[in-house]
N, C-alpha and C positions, 0 to 999 in steps of 0.2 A: 186923608189927603185929597186935595182938590184935583180937578182935571188939569193936565199939563199940555202945553203946546209942544210942537215937535222940537223947538229950540230947548225948552226946559227938560224934556225927556232925554234928548240927546246929551245934554250936560249931565243929567243924573245917571245915565247909563254909560257915559263916557264913550259914545259912539257918534260918528258923523251923521248929520241929518240925512245925507244921501244914502247911507247904509240903511237907515231906518225906513226910508221910502222904498228902497229895494226889498227889504224884508216884508213890507206891506204888499208890494207888487206881486211877490211870489207866495203870499199867503201865510207867512210865518206868524205875523201879527195882524190883527184887524182892529185898529183903533176906531172909536166912534167918530162920527162926523157931525159937526154942528150945523145949524141951519145955514150958516155962512159957507159951509163946505170945508172949513178948517178941521184938521185932525184934532182929536181930543184924547189924550192918553191917560189911562188910569194906572193904579198900582199894579194890576195884573199885567198890563202891557210892559211896564217898567221891569217887572220881575222876569217876564219872558225875554226881554231884550238883554238883561244882564245874564240870564241863563245861556242864551245863544252866544253872547260875546265871550263868556267863559269857555263854552264848548269850542268855539272857533279858535280861541287862544291856545287850546290843546290840539288844534289841527283837525278837528272834525269837519267834514264837508257840510255844506248847507243841507244836503239831503239827509245826512246823518243827524244834523241838528233837528231837523223836522221829526225824524224818528225818535230821537231822545226826548224832545218836547212831548210827543205823543205818549211815550212811555212814562214820562214824569206825571202827566195829567191822568194816566190810567192807573187808578189805585189798585186794580186787580192784576196788574202786570207782574210777571215773575222777575225777580232781580237777576236770575240766570240769563234772561234775554238781554238785559242791560250789560251784564258782564261779558256776554258773547260779543256784542257790538264793540265794546271797549277793547276786548282782547284782539279782535280783528284789526282794529285801528292800531293797537300797540305793535302787532306784527308788521304792519306797513311802516310804522316809525322805525322799527329795528332794521328793516330792509333799507330804508332811506339812509340810516346811519351807516350801514355797511357800504352802500354806494358812495356816500360822501367821504368815508374813510379811504376807499379805493381811489377816488378822484384826488383826494389830498395827497396820498402817497405818490401817485403818478406825477402830479404837478410839482410836488416837492422835489422829486427826483429830477425832473426836467429843469427846474430852476437851479438846482445844484450843479447840473451839467453845463449850464449856459455860463460862458465866461463873463458876459455882461460888459464887454469892452467895445472898442470902436470897430472891431472886425465884423464883417457881415454874417459869418456863419452863426447859426443859432439853432441848437437842438430843439428848442420849444417850437419854433416855426416849422422846422423839419418834421417834427412829430405831428403837428396839426395838419400839415400838408400830406402826411403819409409817405414822405420820401426818406425818412431816416428814423433811427431809433437811438435814443440817448442811452449810453452804457455807463 
């Protein structure tokens, strides 16, 4: 495949050009530069961008993506190291799910307790203000 412009690689990777420029700025990818200064992306760049996009879609941080890319490129790496990183991330996801479930239960209870009528009393606002508790 021939070299691609940022517009072409953005389309192929399904990422905004702004994100690709950011990834270049932080050193995740290093596209070639032509004599005119324009970026020139190759297959390796596209593969890395797709890799990072997929990792980000799974919630990995940019720093974790950097580590995952390094692990991917290191043919001597132990899969146990990759698994440990993924397990740590999975633990964080489980904690977020617990937190979201608790938030949902609390908010659901408050919504249920609010009459939602023309009267001014509102257990949702009271709870947010710390002046009352919905029962």
